[in-house]
C-alpha positions in Angstrom: 34.2 -22.6 -7.9 30.5 -23.4 -7.3 30.9 -26.7 -6.1 34.3 -25.9 -3.4 32.5 -22.5 -2.0 29.0 -25.3 -1.9 31.4 -27.5 0.1 33.0 -25.4 2.1 30.2 -22.9 3.5 28.5 -26.4 4.2 31.2 -28.4 5.8 31.5 -25.5 8.2 28.2 -25.0 9.3 27.5 -28.7 9.6 31.1 -29.6 11.4 30.7 -27.0 13.9 27.2 -28.5 14.8 27.9 -32.4 14.1 26.5 -33.4 17.4 23.3 -31.8 16.8 23.0 -33.2 13.2 24.6 -37.0 13.6 24.0 -37.6 17.6 21.0 -36.0 18.8 17.4 -36.8 18.3 15.1 -33.6 17.8 11.4 -33.9 17.9 9.4 -31.3 16.9 6.4 -29.0 18.5 4.3 -26.4 16.8 4.9 -25.0 13.0 8.4 -27.1 13.4 5.9 -30.2 13.6 3.2 -28.8 11.6 5.8 -28.6 8.4 6.5 -32.1 9.3 3.4 -33.8 9.1 3.2 -31.3 5.3 6.8 -33.2 4.5 5.2 -36.5 5.1 2.7 -35.9 2.1 5.6 -34.5 0.4 7.1 -37.9 0.4 4.5 -39.7 -1.4 4.3 -36.1 -3.9 0.7 -35.4 -2.6 1.4 -31.9 -1.4 0.8 -28.9 -3.5 0.6 -26.7 -0.6 3.3 -24.5 1.3 3.2 -24.1 5.0 -0.1 -22.5 7.0 -0.6 -18.8 7.3 -2.1 -17.2 10.5 -4.8 -15.6 8.2 -6.4 -18.6 7.2 -4.9 -20.4 3.9 -1.1 -22.0 3.0 1.4 -20.1 0.7 1.3 -21.3 -2.8 3.5 -24.3 -3.1 5.6 -27.3 -1.0 9.0 -26.8 -3.3 10.9 -26.3 -0.1 9.1 -29.5 1.8 9.6 -31.6 -1.4 13.5 -30.7 -0.4 13.7 -31.9 2.9 11.5 -34.9 2.1 14.1 -36.3 0.2 16.9 -35.3 2.6 14.6 -37.4 5.0 13.7 -40.4 2.2 17.5 -40.1 1.8 19.9 -39.8 5.2 17.2 -41.4 7.6 15.2 -43.7 5.8 17.8 -45.1 3.3 21.4 -44.6 4.5 20.2 -43.9 8.6 23.5 -41.2 9.0 20.6 -39.2 11.2 19.1 -40.2 13.9 15.7 -38.5 13.3 13.9 -36.9 10.4 14.2 -33.4 11.5 18.2 -33.6 11.6 17.8 -34.5 7.8 15.5 -31.7 7.1 17.8 -29.5 8.4 20.8 -31.3 6.9 18.9 -30.2 3.5 18.1 -26.2 4.7 21.8 -25.6 5.0 22.3 -27.1 1.6 20.2 -25.2 0.2 21.0 -21.8 2.1 24.8 -22.2 1.2 24.2 -23.4 -2.2 21.9 -20.0 -2.9 25.0 -18.4 -1.6 27.3 -19.8 -3.6 25.7 -19.2 -6.5 25.2 -16.1 -5.6 29.1 -15.3 -5.3 29.5 -17.2 -8.7 27.6 -14.6 -10.6 29.4 -11.9 -8.8 32.7 -13.4 -9.8 32.0 -13.8 -13.2 30.8 -10.2 -13.4 33.7 -8.9 -11.7 36.8 -11.4 -11.2 38.4 -9.3 -8.5 40.6 -12.0 -6.2 39.7 -10.2 -3.2 35.7 -9.8 -3.6 34.3 -13.8 -2.9 35.9 -13.6 0.8 35.0 -9.8 1.3 31.7 -10.6 0.8 31.7 -13.6 2.9 32.9 -11.5 5.7 30.2 -8.8 5.0 27.7 -11.8 5.6 29.4 -13.0 8.1 28.2 -9.5 10.5 25.0 -8.9 8.3 23.9 -12.2 8.8 25.5 -12.9 12.3 23.5 -9.8 13.4 20.2 -11.3 11.9 20.9 -14.7 13.8 21.5 -12.5 16.8 19.3 -10.1 17.4 16.4 -13.1 16.3 17.6 -16.1 17.2 17.2 -19.4 15.5 16.9 -17.7 12.0 19.8 -18.8 10.0 21.1 -21.3 8.2 19.9 -24.1 10.5 16.4 -22.9 10.9 14.0 -24.5 8.5 10.9 -22.3 9.8 9.9 -21.2 6.3 10.2 -17.4 6.8 13.7 -18.0 7.7 14.4 -19.7 4.5 13.7 -17.1 2.0 17.0 -15.3 2.5 19.9 -16.6 0.2 17.5 -17.2 -2.2 16.1 -13.7 -2.3 19.8 -12.6 -2.4 20.3 -15.0 -5.3 17.1 -13.9 -7.2 18.2 -10.1 -7.1 21.3 -10.8 -8.4 20.6 -13.4 -10.8 17.8 -10.9 -12.4 20.8 -8.0 -12.5 23.3 -10.4 -14.5 20.1 -11.6 -16.6 19.9 -7.6 -17.5 23.0 -7.1 -18.3 23.2 -9.5 -20.7 24.2 -12.9 -19.3 21.9 -15.7 -20.6 23.4 -18.3 -18.4 21.9 -16.6 -15.6 18.2 -17.5 -16.3 18.5 -20.9 -14.7 19.4 -19.0 -11.3 16.6 -16.7 -11.6 14.4 -18.9 -12.1 15.0 -21.7 -9.8 15.6 -18.9 -6.8 12.6 -16.8 -7.9 10.6 -20.3 -7.8 11.3 -21.3 -4.9 10.3 -17.8 -3.7 7.0 -17.9 -5.0 6.8 -21.1 -3.6 7.2 -20.2 0.0 5.7 -16.8 0.5 2.4 -15.3 -0.4 4.4 -11.8 -0.9 7.0 -13.0 -3.2 4.9 -12.8 -6.6 4.9 -9.2 -5.6 8.5 -9.2 -5.8 9.6 -12.0 -8.1 6.4 -11.3 -11.1 8.3 -7.8 -11.9 12.0 -8.2 -11.2 11.8 -11.6 -13.4 9.8 -9.7 -16.4 11.8 -6.3 -16.3 15.0 -8.6 -16.2 13.8 -10.0 -19.2 12.9 -7.1 -20.8 16.5 -5.5 -20.3 17.6 -8.3 -21.7 16.3 -8.3 -25.1 16.7 -4.4 -25.1 20.7 -5.8 -24.3 20.4 -8.2 -27.2 19.0 -5.6 -29.5 21.3 -3.1 -28.7 24.3 -5.6 -29.6 22.6 -6.1 -33.0 21.5 -9.4 -31.8 18.2 -10.9 -31.7 16.3 -12.6 -28.1 16.4 -15.9 -29.6 20.1 -16.0 -30.7 21.1 -15.1 -27.4 19.2 -17.6 -25.7 20.7 -20.4 -28.1 24.4 -19.5 -27.1 22.9 -20.5 -23.5 20.5 -23.4 -24.3 21.3 -25.9 -22.0 20.8 -23.2 -19.0 17.6 -22.0 -20.7 16.3 -26.0 -21.2 17.2 -26.2 -17.3 15.2 -23.4 -16.3 12.1 -23.8 -18.2 12.0 -27.4 -16.7 12.6 -26.4 -13.3 9.8 -23.7 -14.1 7.3 -26.6 -15.4 8.2 -28.4 -12.1 7.1 -25.5 -9.7 4.1 -24.6 -11.8 2.6 -28.3 -11.3 1.3 -28.1 -7.5 0.1 -24.2 -8.4 -1.9 -25.5 -11.5 -3.2 -28.8 -9.5 -4.2 -26.3 -6.6 -5.5 -24.2 -9.2 -7.9 -26.4 -10.6 -10.2 -26.9 -7.6 -11.6 -23.5 -8.7 -13.2 -21.9 -5.5 -12.0 -24.4 -2.8 -8.3 -24.1 -3.8 -5.8 -22.5 -2.1 -5.4 -19.6 -4.7 -8.5 -18.6 -4.4 -8.2 -17.7 -0.6 -5.3 -16.0 -1.0 -6.9 -13.7 -3.6 -9.5 -13.4 -1.4 -7.8 -12.1 1.7 -5.1 -10.0 -0.7 -8.6 -8.5 -1.9 -9.5 -7.9 1.3 -11.6 -10.5 2.3 -10.5 -10.7 6.3 -8.1 -7.5 6.6 -9.4 -4.6 9.2 -6.9 -2.5 7.9 -3.7 -1.9 6.0 -0.6 0.1 6.5 0.1 3.4 5.4 3.4 4.4 3.9 5.0 5.7 6.7 4.2 2.6 9.0 5.9 1.1 6.1 8.7 2.9 6.0 9.1 2.8 10.4 8.7 -1.1 9.7 11.8 -1.3 7.0 13.7 0.7 9.1 13.3 -1.6 12.4 14.1 -4.8 9.9 17.1 -2.8 8.9 18.1 -2.4 12.6 17.4 -6.0 13.3 14.6 -5.0 15.8 13.0 -8.4 16.5 9.6 -7.3 17.5 8.6 -4.3 14.9 5.3 -4.7 16.0 6.0 -3.0 18.9 6.9 0.4 16.8 5.0 0.1 13.5 1.6 -1.4 14.6 0.4 2.5 15.9 2.9 5.2 14.9 3.5 7.4 18.5 5.8 9.4 20.1 8.0 6.2 20.5 8.0 4.6 17.5 11.5 5.4 16.3 12.6 4.7 19.9 14.8 1.9 17.8 16.8 4.1 16.2 17.7 6.0 18.9 18.7 2.8 21.0 20.6 1.4 17.8 22.0 4.8 16.5 25.5 2.7 15.5 23.7 0.6 12.8 22.2 3.8 11.8 25.0 5.9 11.1 26.0 2.3 9.6 23.8 2.4 7.1 23.9 5.9 6.4 27.7 5.7 5.8 27.5 2.6 3.5 24.6 4.6 1.4 26.9 7.7 1.3 29.9 5.0 -0.3 27.6 4.1 -2.5 26.5 7.2 -4.2 30.1 7.9 -4.1 31.3 4.9 -5.8 28.5 5.3 -8.4 29.3 8.6 -9.2 32.9 7.4 -9.7 32.3 4.5 -11.6 29.8 6.5 -14.0 31.0 4.6 -17.3 30.2 1.6 -15.0 29.8 -2.0 -15.4 26.7 -2.8 -16.9 26.1 -5.5 -14.2 26.2 -3.1 -11.1 24.7 -0.7 -12.7 21.6 -3.5 -13.4 21.9 -4.1 -9.4 21.3 -0.7 -8.5 18.4 -0.7 -10.4 17.1 -3.9 -9.3 17.9 -3.1 -5.6 16.0 0.4 -5.8 13.0 -1.3 -7.7 13.2 -4.0 -5.1 13.1 -1.4 -1.7 10.1 0.4 -3.6 8.1 -3.1 -3.7 8.8 -3.7 0.0 7.3 -0.8 1.0 4.8 -1.7 -0.9 4.4 -4.9 0.7 4.2 -3.2 4.1 1.6 -0.9 3.4 -0.8 -4.2 2.1 0.1 -5.4 5.0 -2.8 -6.7 7.7 -2.7 -7.6 11.6 0.9 -7.0 13.3 3.5 -6.0 11.4 5.4 -9.1 12.9 9.4 -9.3 12.0 9.1 -12.8 10.6 6.8 -11.8 8.0 9.2 -9.9 6.3 12.4 -11.6 7.5 13.1 -11.9 3.4 14.2 -8.1 4.1 17.5 -8.8 5.2 18.8 -10.7 2.1 17.9 -7.5 0.3 19.3 -5.1 2.9 22.8 -7.3 2.2 22.8 -6.3 -1.2 24.2 -2.7 -0.6 26.9 -4.7 1.2 27.2 -6.4 -2.2 27.6 -3.2 -3.9 30.0 -2.0 -1.4 32.6 -5.4 -1.9 32.5 -4.3 -5.7 33.1 -0.6 -5.6 36.1 -1.5 -2.6 37.8 -4.4 -5.2 37.3 -2.1 -7.9 39.8 0.7 -5.7 42.1 -1.7 -4.7 44.8 -2.9 -7.2 44.8 -6.5 -7.9 48.2 -7.6 -7.2 47.5 -6.1 -3.7 44.2 -8.3 -3.9 46.0 -11.3 -4.8 48.2 -10.4 -1.9 45.0 -10.2 0.7 42.8 -12.7 -0.8 44.2 -15.3 1.5 44.3 -14.1 4.5 40.9 -12.9 3.5 39.6 -16.2 2.8 40.9 -18.0 6.3 38.8 -14.7 8.6 36.1 -15.2 6.5 35.2 -19.2 6.0 35.4 -19.0 10.4 33.7 -15.9 10.6 30.9 -16.9 8.5 30.5 -20.4 10.4 30.5 -18.4 13.6 27.7 -16.3 12.3 25.7 -19.3 12.1 25.7 -19.6 15.8 22.0 -20.5 17.2 22.1 -19.2 20.5 20.4 -22.1 22.0 18.0 -24.9 20.5 15.1 -23.8 18.4 11.7 -23.6 21.1 9.7 -25.5 19.0 12.2 -28.5 18.9 12.8 -31.0 21.8 15.8 -33.3 21.8 15.5 -36.5 23.6 12.5 -39.0 24.2 9.6 -36.6 23.9 7.1 -38.8 22.6 8.0 -42.2 24.2 5.3 -42.7 27.0 3.0 -41.4 23.8 4.2 -44.3 21.9 3.6 -46.9 24.8 0.2 -45.6 25.3 -0.4 -45.5 21.4 0.7 -49.1 20.6 -1.4 -50.3 23.9 -4.8 -49.4 22.8 -6.3 -51.8 20.1 -7.8 -48.7 17.8 -4.8 -46.9 15.8 -6.4 -44.0 15.2 -7.0 -41.2 17.8 -8.8 -38.0 17.4 -6.8 -35.3 19.4 -8.8 -33.1 21.1 -6.8 -30.3 22.8 -8.0 -26.2 23.7 -6.2 -23.6 22.1 -3.5 -22.9 23.8 -1.9 -26.7 23.4 -2.5 -26.7 19.6 1.7 -26.7 19.5 2.1 -30.1 21.5 -1.1 -31.5 19.5 1.1 -31.3 16.2 3.5 -33.1 17.6 1.6 -35.9 18.8 -0.3 -36.1 15.4 3.4 -36.2 13.9 4.4 -38.4 16.3 1.4 -40.9 15.3 1.8 -40.4 11.6 5.8 -41.5 12.1 4.5 -44.8 13.8 2.6 -45.4 11.2 -1.0 -44.4 13.1 -3.4 -42.1 12.2 -5.1 -38.9 13.7 -8.2 -36.7 13.6 -8.7 -33.2 15.1 -11.7 -30.9 14.9 -12.6 -29.2 11.6 -11.9 -25.9 13.3 -7.9 -26.6 13.0 -7.8 -27.5 9.4 -5.7 -24.6 7.9 -3.1 -26.5 10.7 -3.5 -30.1 10.0 -4.3 -31.6 6.5 -8.0 -31.1 5.5 -8.4 -34.7 5.5 -7.0 -35.4 8.9 -10.3 -33.4 10.5 -13.5 -34.6 11.5 -16.4 -34.4 13.7 -15.4 -35.4 17.4 -19.1 -36.4 18.0 -19.0 -38.9 15.0 -15.9 -40.6 16.2 -17.3 -40.9 19.6 -20.7 -42.4 18.0 -18.6 -44.6 16.1 -16.6 -46.0 18.7 -13.9 -46.3 16.2 -10.8 -44.1 17.7 -9.2 -43.5 21.2 -10.7 -39.6 22.0 -6.9 -37.9 23.5 -7.1 -34.9 25.4 -4.4 -32.8 25.7 -4.3 -30.6 29.0 -6.2 -32.7 31.0 -5.9 -32.5 35.1 -3.6 -35.3 35.7 -4.9 -35.7 39.2 -8.3 -37.0 37.6 -7.7 -38.6 34.3 -5.7 -41.7 33.4 -3.1 -41.0 30.6 0.8 -40.2 30.0 3.1 -37.0 30.1 4.5 -35.5 27.0 8.5 -35.0 28.2 8.4 -30.7 29.0 4.4 -30.5 27.6 1.3 -31.7 28.8 -0.5 -34.3 30.3 -2.9 -36.4 27.7 -5.8 -38.4 28.9 -6.6 -41.5 27.5 -9.6 -42.3 28.8 -12.5 -39.8 29.8 -13.7 -39.5 33.4 -15.1 -42.3 35.5 -18.6 -42.3 36.2 -20.5 -43.5 39.1 -24.7 -44.9 37.7 -25.7 -45.1 41.0 -25.7 -41.7 42.0 -23.9 -39.5 39.7 -25.8 -35.8 38.9 -24.3 -33.4 36.1 -25.1 -29.7 36.6 -25.1 -27.8 33.9 -25.3 -24.2 35.6 -23.0 -22.1 37.2 -19.2 -20.8 36.1 -17.6 -24.6 36.6 -20.9 -27.5 36.0 -20.1 -30.8 36.8 -21.1 -31.8 33.1 -18.5 -29.8 31.6 -15.6 -32.0 32.1 -18.3 -35.3 30.3 -19.7 -32.9 27.7 -16.7 -32.7 24.8 -18.9 -31.4 22.0 -22.3 -29.7 21.2 -22.8 -27.4 24.5 -21.9 -24.5 25.4 -21.2 -23.7 28.7 -22.1 -19.7 29.5 -21.8 -19.8 33.2 -25.8 -18.8 33.5 -28.8 -21.3 34.5 -28.9 -24.1 32.0 -26.3 -24.5 29.1 -27.4 -24.9 25.3 -26.7 -27.2 23.2 -25.1 -25.4 19.9 -24.9 -28.6 17.2 -27.5 -31.2 15.8 -25.4 -33.5 18.2 -24.1 -33.1 21.5 -22.3 -36.0 23.4 -21.5 -37.4 27.1 -18.3 -39.4 27.3 -16.9 -41.5 30.1 -15.7 -44.7 31.5 -18.8 -46.9 33.2 -17.9 -48.0 36.6 -19.8 -51.7 36.5 -23.4 -52.2 38.0 -25.6 -55.2 38.6 -28.5 -53.0 37.9 -29.8 -51.6 34.6 -29.1 -47.3 35.0 -31.9 -44.8 35.1 -30.9 -41.5 33.5 -33.4 -38.7 34.4 -32.9 -35.3 31.5 -33.7 -32.0 32.9 -34.4 -29.4 30.0 -36.4 -27.7 28.0 -36.5 -27.2 24.4 -35.8 -23.8 22.3 -38.8 -22.9 21.2 -39.7 -20.6 18.2 -42.5 -18.8 16.6 -42.6 -21.3 13.7 -41.0 -24.4 15.9 -43.5 -25.1 18.8 -41.6 -28.0 19.7 -38.1 -29.7 19.3 -37.4 -33.8 19.4 -34.6 -35.2 21.1 -33.1 -38.5 20.2 -31.2 -40.5 22.7 -28.3 -43.1 22.0 -25.9 -45.8 23.6 -23.2 -44.6 20.7 -25.3 -46.4 17.3 -28.1 -47.8 19.2 -30.9 -45.8 19.7 -32.6 -45.8 23.1 -35.5 -43.2 22.9 -36.9 -40.1 21.3 -38.3 -37.6 22.9 -40.7 -34.9 22.0 -40.8 -31.7 23.6 -43.1 -28.2 23.5 -41.8 -27.3 27.5 -39.6 -28.1 30.2 -39.5 -31.8 30.7 -38.1 -34.4 33.2 -37.4 -37.5 30.3 -36.1 -41.1 32.0 -34.2 -43.1 29.8 -33.3 -46.6 31.0 -29.9 -48.1 29.9 -29.7 -52.3 30.4 -27.0 -53.0 32.6 -26.1 -55.7 30.3 -25.3 -52.8 27.8 -23.7 -50.4 30.5 -21.0 -53.0 31.7 -18.3 -54.0 29.7 -17.5 -50.8 28.1 -14.2 -49.2 28.1 -15.6 -45.9 27.5 -19.0 -45.0 27.1 -21.1 -42.5 25.1 -24.6 -41.0 25.0 -25.3 -39.3 21.8 -28.2 -36.9 22.3 -29.6 -35.4 18.2 -31.3 -32.6 17.5 -32.9 -32.9 14.4 -35.3 -30.1 14.5 -32.5 -27.7 15.9 -32.1 -24.3 14.1 -30.1 -21.0 14.7 -32.1 -17.8 15.2 -30.4 -16.0 12.2 -31.3 -18.6 9.9 -35.2 -18.5 11.1 -35.0 -14.6 10.6 -35.6 -14.1 14.2 -32.3 -12.3 15.4 -28.4 -12.5 15.0 -27.5 -15.0 17.0 -26.6 -17.7 14.5 -25.8 -20.6 17.3 -27.7 -23.9 16.4 -29.8 -24.4 19.1 -31.7 -27.4 20.5 -32.1 -28.1 24.1 -31.2 -26.1 26.8 -29.7 -28.4 29.8 -29.8 -28.0 33.6 -28.9 -31.5 34.7 -28.7 -35.3 33.7 -29.0 -37.9 36.9 -27.3 -41.2 36.9 -28.7 -44.1 39.0 -29.6 -47.7 39.3 -33.1 -49.2 38.8 -34.5 -51.0 42.2 -34.4 -54.6 41.2 -37.4 -56.1 40.7 
């Protein structure tokens, strides 16, 4: 039954979108590309973290990523039955979601073998998750965005725990498998998984004792499930243990710091948390509008969607009546009621723990929790209908259930962070035309989704990349570095996303920004770079180490600052005239400035006051370069905060007014 249901559900979803899976290429940007980078690491068994969080840490584990990596290796790399890696990821995602749903149905049917139960639960699933997918597009079976993939593992975990608590030791395996994936998938899940699983184990021990058995003998009767569960648990614990060995530098330490209120400015009230759960029950796509601040209009969603509120109230009344009529009750049904209640209490607690906006995606798994009352309704309905009537209705119900379930997965348009077609074709051509196979990706904050897409495309081309260290949470920490060091070494090309196509050579991403592969041209005959004003002319050639504040000068705010440009050829030596002044402090009366052309030191300047310094670059060194980097090092730079002068933490070296380039006269 498990295999038949799994195949039927998965086949229906895949067949309904066969072109999406087997014909169209899909290329990731944004979060999808960031996940793709981690999936690539999982293919080499080197990933130990989950997806990144907006709070500066990663979610606990990479369980989902390893599943997608296996699918990519098999379906794309080996069998070549899908045209791009993302297609394989989504295919595996469908198998995971439908697999946990089928596992849930199997557990339910073992405890309540009513002919009508399975198709009735599927119909309710189609209605509930169809409403989720309609109101929150791209959020169901074909989405592998991490907040979306917890739904059916959460349902399966809750049902398996209730089954375990009622004495079914064989359901230790689904409880451990689903619970482990949940803990890997989201930082909130240990709050649910640990207490619910421990409660189910305690109830199992009590149940065995009430039956006059020992817990050991009960587990011995399901030894294969127990052994399989132990193996699964060990596998899922390995990456968590590897991370924990990093101590204070571990992802676990970052999570505990945040959960302890590290960067949080606020927590939510119980009223906000209850309202948050109400918005999720009403399928509101943007609950933060109603929950972040409780005001007169905070219940407007309930008024606008009154029919959904009425539906939930009727469902609760029906469950209360069914519970009273079944006072003797099945142990499983009673346990499921109990675990549902505990989970709702924990859900309120999770809402209170949140800091920052109460986004729907942060608790998307609540839609799995909200499905459990519908399961209880299906169990109650089947208890009230004669078995012979159910047998006659079952086939008809299946005819309705399977198409309805497939229809509920309609994605209402492709996910915005996945683009069909040759998005990176021009990028591939540009990357292959350059001698350096490593690119430094420089981009403003608004272009980070495209930067992750470029990084992933480069890795799939067998090339490498680096980004600035401030992006280490989204990108692999090992792929971050200093732009100044990269320019000084001249070992990688710098690509700037979002550059002006009218002035910068490069390529355009399909439906994306222009990417400059070369810096601006600089004419050495008569060019003056000004550092003052709102739009200083130096800004285009000064990618790192400077702070342009709109004043009469610009401070350097790092130990190294650089100018990066394409040098126009010259027949004469080039003279650089620097109009600057040192940042002076009571215990630091002078500062040094070392000027270099990449790694070649040109001149050291010591200044106690305003200085107009002249540096000469021989024509032989100026010419013949595709790009040039003039490096300014400030070994004496210091921050006022470190010197005990003020709270300013900028590492101040020199203030620059202008840098002028001119050709030296012929001898």
